[in-house]
mmCIF file of the N, C-alpha and C atoms, coordinates in Angstrom:
data_MODEL
# 
_entry.id   MODEL 
# 
loop_
_atom_site.group_PDB 
_atom_site.id 
_atom_site.type_symbol 
_atom_site.label_atom_id 
_atom_site.label_alt_id 
_atom_site.label_comp_id 
_atom_site.label_asym_id 
_atom_site.label_entity_id 
_atom_site.label_seq_id 
_atom_site.pdbx_PDB_ins_code 
_atom_site.Cartn_x 
_atom_site.Cartn_y 
_atom_site.Cartn_z 
_atom_site.occupancy 
_atom_site.B_iso_or_equiv 
_atom_site.pdbx_formal_charge 
_atom_site.auth_seq_id 
_atom_site.auth_comp_id 
_atom_site.auth_asym_id 
_atom_site.auth_atom_id 
_atom_site.pdbx_PDB_model_num 
ATOM 1   N N  . MET A 1 1  ? 0.828 -1.193 0.000   1.00 0.00 ? 1  MET A N  1 
ATOM 2   C CA . MET A 1 1  ? 0.000 0.000  0.000   1.00 0.00 ? 1  MET A CA 1 
ATOM 3   C C  . MET A 1 1  ? 0.873 1.258  0.000   1.00 0.00 ? 1  MET A C  1 
ATOM 4   N N  . GLU A 1 2  ? 1.894 1.215  0.842   1.00 0.00 ? 2  GLU A N  1 
ATOM 5   C CA . GLU A 1 2  ? 2.766 2.377  0.946   1.00 0.00 ? 2  GLU A CA 1 
ATOM 6   C C  . GLU A 1 2  ? 3.540 2.604  -0.358  1.00 0.00 ? 2  GLU A C  1 
ATOM 7   N N  . GLN A 1 3  ? 3.944 1.531  -1.003  1.00 0.00 ? 3  GLN A N  1 
ATOM 8   C CA . GLN A 1 3  ? 4.668 1.643  -2.265  1.00 0.00 ? 3  GLN A CA 1 
ATOM 9   C C  . GLN A 1 3  ? 3.774 2.240  -3.363  1.00 0.00 ? 3  GLN A C  1 
ATOM 10  N N  . GLU A 1 4  ? 2.501 1.879  -3.336  1.00 0.00 ? 4  GLU A N  1 
ATOM 11  C CA . GLU A 1 4  ? 1.556 2.422  -4.312  1.00 0.00 ? 4  GLU A CA 1 
ATOM 12  C C  . GLU A 1 4  ? 1.410 3.933  -4.142  1.00 0.00 ? 4  GLU A C  1 
ATOM 13  N N  . ILE A 1 5  ? 1.349 4.385  -2.923  1.00 0.00 ? 5  ILE A N  1 
ATOM 14  C CA . ILE A 1 5  ? 1.241 5.821  -2.635  1.00 0.00 ? 5  ILE A CA 1 
ATOM 15  C C  . ILE A 1 5  ? 2.504 6.542  -3.107  1.00 0.00 ? 5  ILE A C  1 
ATOM 16  N N  . LEU A 1 6  ? 3.661 5.943  -2.854  1.00 0.00 ? 6  LEU A N  1 
ATOM 17  C CA . LEU A 1 6  ? 4.915 6.549  -3.291  1.00 0.00 ? 6  LEU A CA 1 
ATOM 18  C C  . LEU A 1 6  ? 4.996 6.615  -4.820  1.00 0.00 ? 6  LEU A C  1 
ATOM 19  N N  . ASN A 1 7  ? 4.501 5.573  -5.488  1.00 0.00 ? 7  ASN A N  1 
ATOM 20  C CA . ASN A 1 7  ? 4.483 5.575  -6.953  1.00 0.00 ? 7  ASN A CA 1 
ATOM 21  C C  . ASN A 1 7  ? 3.578 6.680  -7.490  1.00 0.00 ? 7  ASN A C  1 
ATOM 22  N N  . ARG A 1 8  ? 2.432 6.850  -6.864  1.00 0.00 ? 8  ARG A N  1 
ATOM 23  C CA . ARG A 1 8  ? 1.513 7.911  -7.286  1.00 0.00 ? 8  ARG A CA 1 
ATOM 24  C C  . ARG A 1 8  ? 2.109 9.295  -7.044  1.00 0.00 ? 8  ARG A C  1 
ATOM 25  N N  . LEU A 1 9  ? 2.770 9.460  -5.910  1.00 0.00 ? 9  LEU A N  1 
ATOM 26  C CA . LEU A 1 9  ? 3.415 10.739 -5.621  1.00 0.00 ? 9  LEU A CA 1 
ATOM 27  C C  . LEU A 1 9  ? 4.521 11.031 -6.637  1.00 0.00 ? 9  LEU A C  1 
ATOM 28  N N  . GLN A 1 10 ? 5.263 10.009 -7.008  1.00 0.00 ? 10 GLN A N  1 
ATOM 29  C CA . GLN A 1 10 ? 6.315 10.180 -8.007  1.00 0.00 ? 10 GLN A CA 1 
ATOM 30  C C  . GLN A 1 10 ? 5.715 10.567 -9.363  1.00 0.00 ? 10 GLN A C  1 
ATOM 31  N N  . ALA A 1 11 ? 4.614 9.918  -9.731  1.00 0.00 ? 11 ALA A N  1 
ATOM 32  C CA . ALA A 1 11 ? 3.946 10.231 -10.992 1.00 0.00 ? 11 ALA A CA 1 
ATOM 33  C C  . ALA A 1 11 ? 3.416 11.667 -10.972 1.00 0.00 ? 11 ALA A C  1 
ATOM 34  N N  . GLN A 1 12 ? 2.861 12.086 -9.854  1.00 0.00 ? 12 GLN A N  1 
ATOM 35  C CA . GLN A 1 12 ? 2.361 13.456 -9.741  1.00 0.00 ? 12 GLN A CA 1 
ATOM 36  C C  . GLN A 1 12 ? 3.510 14.466 -9.824  1.00 0.00 ? 12 GLN A C  1 
ATOM 37  N N  . GLU A 1 13 ? 4.622 14.118 -9.209  1.00 0.00 ? 13 GLU A N  1 
ATOM 38  C CA . GLU A 1 13 ? 5.790 14.996 -9.266  1.00 0.00 ? 13 GLU A CA 1 
ATOM 39  C C  . GLU A 1 13 ? 6.274 15.171 -10.698 1.00 0.00 ? 13 GLU A C  1 
ATOM 40  N N  . GLU A 1 14 ? 6.312 14.105 -11.463 1.00 0.00 ? 14 GLU A N  1 
ATOM 41  C CA . GLU A 1 14 ? 6.728 14.187 -12.863 1.00 0.00 ? 14 GLU A CA 1 
ATOM 42  C C  . GLU A 1 14 ? 5.757 15.049 -13.675 1.00 0.00 ? 14 GLU A C  1 
ATOM 43  N N  . LEU A 1 15 ? 4.469 14.862 -13.436 1.00 0.00 ? 15 LEU A N  1 
ATOM 44  C CA . LEU A 1 15 ? 3.481 15.676 -14.156 1.00 0.00 ? 15 LEU A CA 1 
ATOM 45  C C  . LEU A 1 15 ? 3.584 17.148 -13.767 1.00 0.00 ? 15 LEU A C  1 
ATOM 46  N N  . LEU A 1 16 ? 3.832 17.416 -12.498 1.00 0.00 ? 16 LEU A N  1 
ATOM 47  C CA . LEU A 1 16 ? 4.002 18.805 -12.056 1.00 0.00 ? 16 LEU A CA 1 
ATOM 48  C C  . LEU A 1 16 ? 5.209 19.452 -12.717 1.00 0.00 ? 16 LEU A C  1 
ATOM 49  N N  . GLN A 1 17 ? 6.284 18.715 -12.895 1.00 0.00 ? 17 GLN A N  1 
ATOM 50  C CA . GLN A 1 17 ? 7.465 19.247 -13.565 1.00 0.00 ? 17 GLN A CA 1 
ATOM 51  C C  . GLN A 1 17 ? 7.159 19.583 -15.026 1.00 0.00 ? 17 GLN A C  1 
ATOM 52  N N  . LYS A 1 18 ? 6.378 18.724 -15.681 1.00 0.00 ? 18 LYS A N  1 
ATOM 53  C CA . LYS A 1 18 ? 5.998 18.983 -17.067 1.00 0.00 ? 18 LYS A CA 1 
ATOM 54  C C  . LYS A 1 18 ? 5.097 20.209 -17.167 1.00 0.00 ? 18 LYS A C  1 
ATOM 55  N N  . VAL A 1 19 ? 4.166 20.343 -16.247 1.00 0.00 ? 19 VAL A N  1 
ATOM 56  C CA . VAL A 1 19 ? 3.271 21.509 -16.234 1.00 0.00 ? 19 VAL A CA 1 
ATOM 57  C C  . VAL A 1 19 ? 4.075 22.774 -15.972 1.00 0.00 ? 19 VAL A C  1 
ATOM 58  N N  . TYR A 1 20 ? 5.026 22.709 -15.062 1.00 0.00 ? 20 TYR A N  1 
ATOM 59  C CA . TYR A 1 20 ? 5.866 23.866 -14.761 1.00 0.00 ? 20 TYR A CA 1 
ATOM 60  C C  . TYR A 1 20 ? 6.668 24.289 -15.990 1.00 0.00 ? 20 TYR A C  1 
ATOM 61  N N  . ALA A 1 21 ? 7.254 23.334 -16.683 1.00 0.00 ? 21 ALA A N  1 
ATOM 62  C CA . ALA A 1 21 ? 8.033 23.646 -17.882 1.00 0.00 ? 21 ALA A CA 1 
ATOM 63  C C  . ALA A 1 21 ? 7.148 24.288 -18.951 1.00 0.00 ? 21 ALA A C  1 
ATOM 64  N N  . SER A 1 22 ? 5.971 23.762 -19.129 1.00 0.00 ? 22 SER A N  1 
ATOM 65  C CA . SER A 1 22 ? 5.044 24.310 -20.116 1.00 0.00 ? 22 SER A CA 1 
ATOM 66  C C  . SER A 1 22 ? 4.604 25.721 -19.726 1.00 0.00 ? 22 SER A C  1 
ATOM 67  N N  . THR A 1 23 ? 4.356 25.935 -18.470 1.00 0.00 ? 23 THR A N  1 
ATOM 68  C CA . THR A 1 23 ? 3.948 27.251 -17.981 1.00 0.00 ? 23 THR A CA 1 
ATOM 69  C C  . THR A 1 23 ? 5.061 28.271 -18.178 1.00 0.00 ? 23 THR A C  1 
ATOM 70  N N  . GLU A 1 24 ? 6.294 27.873 -17.923 1.00 0.00 ? 24 GLU A N  1 
ATOM 71  C CA . GLU A 1 24 ? 7.420 28.783 -18.119 1.00 0.00 ? 24 GLU A CA 1 
ATOM 72  C C  . GLU A 1 24 ? 7.579 29.151 -19.589 1.00 0.00 ? 24 GLU A C  1 
ATOM 73  N N  . LYS A 1 25 ? 7.397 28.202 -20.486 1.00 0.00 ? 25 LYS A N  1 
ATOM 74  C CA . LYS A 1 25 ? 7.469 28.501 -21.920 1.00 0.00 ? 25 LYS A CA 1 
ATOM 75  C C  . LYS A 1 25 ? 6.380 29.485 -22.310 1.00 0.00 ? 25 LYS A C  1 
ATOM 76  N N  . SER A 1 26 ? 5.181 29.277 -21.786 1.00 0.00 ? 26 SER A N  1 
ATOM 77  C CA . SER A 1 26 ? 4.074 30.192 -22.098 1.00 0.00 ? 26 SER A CA 1 
ATOM 78  C C  . SER A 1 26 ? 4.342 31.585 -21.544 1.00 0.00 ? 26 SER A C  1 
ATOM 79  N N  . ARG A 1 27 ? 4.885 31.647 -20.340 1.00 0.00 ? 27 ARG A N  1 
ATOM 80  C CA . ARG A 1 27 ? 5.182 32.933 -19.714 1.00 0.00 ? 27 ARG A CA 1 
ATOM 81  C C  . ARG A 1 27 ? 6.221 33.692 -20.526 1.00 0.00 ? 27 ARG A C  1 
ATOM 82  N N  . LYS A 1 28 ? 7.263 33.005 -20.953 1.00 0.00 ? 28 LYS A N  1 
ATOM 83  C CA . LYS A 1 28 ? 8.298 33.659 -21.751 1.00 0.00 ? 28 LYS A CA 1 
ATOM 84  C C  . LYS A 1 28 ? 7.746 34.124 -23.103 1.00 0.00 ? 28 LYS A C  1 
ATOM 85  N N  . TYR A 1 29 ? 6.904 33.310 -23.718 1.00 0.00 ? 29 TYR A N  1 
ATOM 86  C CA . TYR A 1 29 ? 6.294 33.689 -24.989 1.00 0.00 ? 29 TYR A CA 1 
ATOM 87  C C  . TYR A 1 29 ? 5.450 34.951 -24.821 1.00 0.00 ? 29 TYR A C  1 
ATOM 88  N N  . LEU A 1 30 ? 4.641 34.995 -23.773 1.00 0.00 ? 30 LEU A N  1 
ATOM 89  C CA . LEU A 1 30 ? 3.803 36.168 -23.529 1.00 0.00 ? 30 LEU A CA 1 
ATOM 90  C C  . LEU A 1 30 ? 4.645 37.401 -23.206 1.00 0.00 ? 30 LEU A C  1 
ATOM 91  N N  . MET A 1 31 ? 5.746 37.219 -22.489 1.00 0.00 ? 31 MET A N  1 
ATOM 92  C CA . MET A 1 31 ? 6.613 38.339 -22.174 1.00 0.00 ? 31 MET A CA 1 
ATOM 93  C C  . MET A 1 31 ? 7.223 38.915 -23.451 1.00 0.00 ? 31 MET A C  1 
ATOM 94  N N  . TRP A 1 32 ? 7.722 38.066 -24.351 1.00 0.00 ? 32 TRP A N  1 
ATOM 95  C CA . TRP A 1 32 ? 8.310 38.548 -25.597 1.00 0.00 ? 32 TRP A CA 1 
ATOM 96  C C  . TRP A 1 32 ? 7.249 39.162 -26.501 1.00 0.00 ? 32 TRP A C  1 
ATOM 97  N N  . THR A 1 33 ? 6.046 38.634 -26.469 1.00 0.00 ? 33 THR A N  1 
ATOM 98  C CA . THR A 1 33 ? 4.957 39.226 -27.240 1.00 0.00 ? 33 THR A CA 1 
ATOM 99  C C  . THR A 1 33 ? 4.644 40.631 -26.731 1.00 0.00 ? 33 THR A C  1 
ATOM 100 N N  . PHE A 1 34 ? 4.627 40.793 -25.421 1.00 0.00 ? 34 PHE A N  1 
ATOM 101 C CA . PHE A 1 34 ? 4.384 42.107 -24.826 1.00 0.00 ? 34 PHE A CA 1 
ATOM 102 C C  . PHE A 1 34 ? 5.457 43.102 -25.256 1.00 0.00 ? 34 PHE A C  1 
ATOM 103 N N  . TRP A 1 35 ? 6.725 42.732 -25.133 1.00 0.00 ? 35 TRP A N  1 
ATOM 104 C CA . TRP A 1 35 ? 7.798 43.654 -25.489 1.00 0.00 ? 35 TRP A CA 1 
ATOM 105 C C  . TRP A 1 35 ? 7.827 43.923 -26.988 1.00 0.00 ? 35 TRP A C  1 
ATOM 106 N N  . GLY A 1 36 ? 7.468 42.935 -27.783 1.00 0.00 ? 36 GLY A N  1 
ATOM 107 C CA . GLY A 1 36 ? 7.377 43.164 -29.224 1.00 0.00 ? 36 GLY A CA 1 
ATOM 108 C C  . GLY A 1 36 ? 6.288 44.166 -29.555 1.00 0.00 ? 36 GLY A C  1 
ATOM 109 N N  . THR A 1 37 ? 5.165 44.060 -28.868 1.00 0.00 ? 37 THR A N  1 
ATOM 110 C CA . THR A 1 37 ? 4.065 45.005 -29.070 1.00 0.00 ? 37 THR A CA 1 
ATOM 111 C C  . THR A 1 37 ? 4.487 46.416 -28.669 1.00 0.00 ? 37 THR A C  1 
ATOM 112 N N  . VAL A 1 38 ? 5.153 46.523 -27.543 1.00 0.00 ? 38 VAL A N  1 
ATOM 113 C CA . VAL A 1 38 ? 5.614 47.835 -27.095 1.00 0.00 ? 38 VAL A CA 1 
ATOM 114 C C  . VAL A 1 38 ? 6.605 48.411 -28.093 1.00 0.00 ? 38 VAL A C  1 
ATOM 115 N N  . LEU A 1 39 ? 7.524 47.594 -28.557 1.00 0.00 ? 39 LEU A N  1 
ATOM 116 C CA . LEU A 1 39 ? 8.572 48.079 -29.451 1.00 0.00 ? 39 LEU A CA 1 
ATOM 117 C C  . LEU A 1 39 ? 8.029 48.481 -30.817 1.00 0.00 ? 39 LEU A C  1 
ATOM 118 N N  . PHE A 1 40 ? 7.136 47.679 -31.382 1.00 0.00 ? 40 PHE A N  1 
ATOM 119 C CA . PHE A 1 40 ? 6.705 47.912 -32.759 1.00 0.00 ? 40 PHE A CA 1 
ATOM 120 C C  . PHE A 1 40 ? 5.376 48.647 -32.896 1.00 0.00 ? 40 PHE A C  1 
ATOM 121 N N  . PHE A 1 41 ? 4.666 48.899 -31.813 1.00 0.00 ? 41 PHE A N  1 
ATOM 122 C CA . PHE A 1 41 ? 3.390 49.598 -31.916 1.00 0.00 ? 41 PHE A CA 1 
ATOM 123 C C  . PHE A 1 41 ? 3.342 50.830 -31.023 1.00 0.00 ? 41 PHE A C  1 
ATOM 124 N N  . VAL A 1 42 ? 3.601 50.673 -29.745 1.00 0.00 ? 42 VAL A N  1 
ATOM 125 C CA . VAL A 1 42 ? 3.461 51.783 -28.793 1.00 0.00 ? 42 VAL A CA 1 
ATOM 126 C C  . VAL A 1 42 ? 4.572 52.808 -28.978 1.00 0.00 ? 42 VAL A C  1 
ATOM 127 N N  . LEU A 1 43 ? 5.803 52.355 -29.109 1.00 0.00 ? 43 LEU A N  1 
ATOM 128 C CA . LEU A 1 43 ? 6.923 53.283 -29.246 1.00 0.00 ? 43 LEU A CA 1 
ATOM 129 C C  . LEU A 1 43 ? 6.800 54.166 -30.493 1.00 0.00 ? 43 LEU A C  1 
ATOM 130 N N  . PRO A 1 44 ? 6.444 53.622 -31.659 1.00 0.00 ? 44 PRO A N  1 
ATOM 131 C CA . PRO A 1 44 ? 6.235 54.512 -32.812 1.00 0.00 ? 44 PRO A CA 1 
ATOM 132 C C  . PRO A 1 44 ? 5.097 55.512 -32.598 1.00 0.00 ? 44 PRO A C  1 
ATOM 133 N N  . LEU A 1 45 ? 4.044 55.115 -31.905 1.00 0.00 ? 45 LEU A N  1 
ATOM 134 C CA . LEU A 1 45 ? 2.959 56.067 -31.618 1.00 0.00 ? 45 LEU A CA 1 
ATOM 135 C C  . LEU A 1 45 ? 3.445 57.223 -30.758 1.00 0.00 ? 45 LEU A C  1 
ATOM 136 N N  . VAL A 1 46 ? 4.247 56.918 -29.773 1.00 0.00 ? 46 VAL A N  1 
ATOM 137 C CA . VAL A 1 46 ? 4.789 57.969 -28.904 1.00 0.00 ? 46 VAL A CA 1 
ATOM 138 C C  . VAL A 1 46 ? 5.711 58.879 -29.708 1.00 0.00 ? 46 VAL A C  1 
ATOM 139 N N  . LEU A 1 47 ? 6.545 58.287 -30.537 1.00 0.00 ? 47 LEU A N  1 
ATOM 140 C CA . LEU A 1 47 ? 7.446 59.099 -31.357 1.00 0.00 ? 47 LEU A CA 1 
ATOM 141 C C  . LEU A 1 47 ? 6.679 59.976 -32.336 1.00 0.00 ? 47 LEU A C  1 
ATOM 142 N N  . LEU A 1 48 ? 5.603 59.455 -32.906 1.00 0.00 ? 48 LEU A N  1 
ATOM 143 C CA . LEU A 1 48 ? 4.770 60.270 -33.794 1.00 0.00 ? 48 LEU A CA 1 
ATOM 144 C C  . LEU A 1 48 ? 4.101 61.408 -33.044 1.00 0.00 ? 48 LEU A C  1 
ATOM 145 N N  . ALA A 1 49 ? 3.661 61.138 -31.827 1.00 0.00 ? 49 ALA A N  1 
ATOM 146 C CA . ALA A 1 49 ? 3.024 62.186 -31.023 1.00 0.00 ? 49 ALA A CA 1 
ATOM 147 C C  . ALA A 1 49 ? 4.011 63.320 -30.739 1.00 0.00 ? 49 ALA A C  1 
ATOM 148 N N  . ILE A 1 50 ? 5.289 62.993 -30.672 1.00 0.00 ? 50 ILE A N  1 
ATOM 149 C CA . ILE A 1 50 ? 6.309 64.021 -30.458 1.00 0.00 ? 50 ILE A CA 1 
ATOM 150 C C  . ILE A 1 50 ? 6.676 64.696 -31.772 1.00 0.00 ? 50 ILE A C  1 
ATOM 151 N N  . ALA A 1 51 ? 6.750 63.935 -32.861 1.00 0.00 ? 51 ALA A N  1 
ATOM 152 C CA . ALA A 1 51 ? 7.242 64.456 -34.132 1.00 0.00 ? 51 ALA A CA 1 
ATOM 153 C C  . ALA A 1 51 ? 6.208 65.289 -34.886 1.00 0.00 ? 51 ALA A C  1 
ATOM 154 N N  . ILE A 1 52 ? 4.943 64.941 -34.800 1.00 0.00 ? 52 ILE A N  1 
ATOM 155 C CA . ILE A 1 52 ? 3.918 65.644 -35.589 1.00 0.00 ? 52 ILE A CA 1 
ATOM 156 C C  . ILE A 1 52 ? 3.826 67.131 -35.239 1.00 0.00 ? 52 ILE A C  1 
ATOM 157 N N  . PRO A 1 53 ? 3.793 67.518 -33.971 1.00 0.00 ? 53 PRO A N  1 
ATOM 158 C CA . PRO A 1 53 ? 3.753 68.964 -33.695 1.00 0.00 ? 53 PRO A CA 1 
ATOM 159 C C  . PRO A 1 53 ? 4.993 69.706 -34.213 1.00 0.00 ? 53 PRO A C  1 
ATOM 160 N N  . THR A 1 54 ? 6.141 69.063 -34.143 1.00 0.00 ? 54 THR A N  1 
ATOM 161 C CA . THR A 1 54 ? 7.360 69.688 -34.655 1.00 0.00 ? 54 THR A CA 1 
ATOM 162 C C  . THR A 1 54 ? 7.272 69.865 -36.166 1.00 0.00 ? 54 THR A C  1 
ATOM 163 N N  . LEU A 1 55 ? 6.808 68.838 -36.865 1.00 0.00 ? 55 LEU A N  1 
ATOM 164 C CA . LEU A 1 55 ? 6.663 68.931 -38.318 1.00 0.00 ? 55 LEU A CA 1 
ATOM 165 C C  . LEU A 1 55 ? 5.630 69.984 -38.714 1.00 0.00 ? 55 LEU A C  1 
ATOM 166 N N  . LEU A 1 56 ? 4.509 70.020 -38.014 1.00 0.00 ? 56 LEU A N  1 
ATOM 167 C CA . LEU A 1 56 ? 3.490 71.030 -38.317 1.00 0.00 ? 56 LEU A CA 1 
ATOM 168 C C  . LEU A 1 56 ? 4.026 72.442 -38.084 1.00 0.00 ? 56 LEU A C  1 
ATOM 169 N N  . SER A 1 57 ? 4.800 72.619 -37.047 1.00 0.00 ? 57 SER A N  1 
ATOM 170 C CA . SER A 1 57 ? 5.393 73.924 -36.779 1.00 0.00 ? 57 SER A CA 1 
ATOM 171 C C  . SER A 1 57 ? 6.359 74.318 -37.892 1.00 0.00 ? 57 SER A C  1 
ATOM 172 N N  . SER A 1 58 ? 7.148 73.356 -38.345 1.00 0.00 ? 58 SER A N  1 
ATOM 173 C CA . SER A 1 58 ? 8.092 73.637 -39.441 1.00 0.00 ? 58 SER A CA 1 
ATOM 174 C C  . SER A 1 58 ? 7.358 73.995 -40.720 1.00 0.00 ? 58 SER A C  1 
ATOM 175 N N  . PHE A 1 59 ? 6.312 73.274 -41.060 1.00 0.00 ? 59 PHE A N  1 
ATOM 176 C CA . PHE A 1 59 ? 5.554 73.559 -42.271 1.00 0.00 ? 59 PHE A CA 1 
ATOM 177 C C  . PHE A 1 59 ? 4.829 74.895 -42.184 1.00 0.00 ? 59 PHE A C  1 
ATOM 178 N N  . SER A 1 60 ? 4.303 75.211 -41.024 1.00 0.00 ? 60 SER A N  1 
ATOM 179 C CA . SER A 1 60 ? 3.595 76.485 -40.894 1.00 0.00 ? 60 SER A CA 1 
ATOM 180 C C  . SER A 1 60 ? 4.571 77.646 -41.008 1.00 0.00 ? 60 SER A C  1 
ATOM 181 N N  . THR A 1 61 ? 5.789 77.503 -40.505 1.00 0.00 ? 61 THR A N  1 
ATOM 182 C CA . THR A 1 61 ? 6.804 78.523 -40.634 1.00 0.00 ? 61 THR A CA 1 
ATOM 183 C C  . THR A 1 61 ? 7.244 78.639 -42.090 1.00 0.00 ? 61 THR A C  1 
ATOM 184 N N  . LEU A 1 62 ? 7.387 77.512 -42.761 1.00 0.00 ? 62 LEU A N  1 
ATOM 185 C CA . LEU A 1 62 ? 7.839 77.486 -44.142 1.00 0.00 ? 62 LEU A CA 1 
ATOM 186 C C  . LEU A 1 62 ? 6.849 78.193 -45.063 1.00 0.00 ? 62 LEU A C  1 
ATOM 187 N N  . TYR A 1 63 ? 5.560 77.957 -44.843 1.00 0.00 ? 63 TYR A N  1 
ATOM 188 C CA . TYR A 1 63 ? 4.542 78.528 -45.712 1.00 0.00 ? 63 TYR A CA 1 
ATOM 189 C C  . TYR A 1 63 ? 3.944 79.832 -45.170 1.00 0.00 ? 63 TYR A C  1 
ATOM 190 N N  . GLY A 1 64 ? 4.377 80.277 -44.015 1.00 0.00 ? 64 GLY A N  1 
ATOM 191 C CA . GLY A 1 64 ? 3.925 81.540 -43.455 1.00 0.00 ? 64 GLY A CA 1 
ATOM 192 C C  . GLY A 1 64 ? 2.488 81.518 -42.990 1.00 0.00 ? 64 GLY A C  1 
ATOM 193 N N  . ILE A 1 65 ? 2.038 80.387 -42.509 1.00 0.00 ? 65 ILE A N  1 
ATOM 194 C CA . ILE A 1 65 ? 0.647 80.256 -42.053 1.00 0.00 ? 65 ILE A CA 1 
ATOM 195 C C  . ILE A 1 65 ? 0.572 80.611 -40.593 1.00 0.00 ? 65 ILE A C  1 
# 
């Protein structure tokens, strides 16, 4: 009886290790997806928000508006 319990605990431990490994892979994937989104979407929006007023000011000065 005791050996059966130990076998089940060992099997559960192996499954927990597999679940942990899978969870870590998912976490890393989501982290890289987040940083990719920030780098390729949010950062250009912020840069445009800074650049557009400067460009409009330059054009208005150029054309005397």
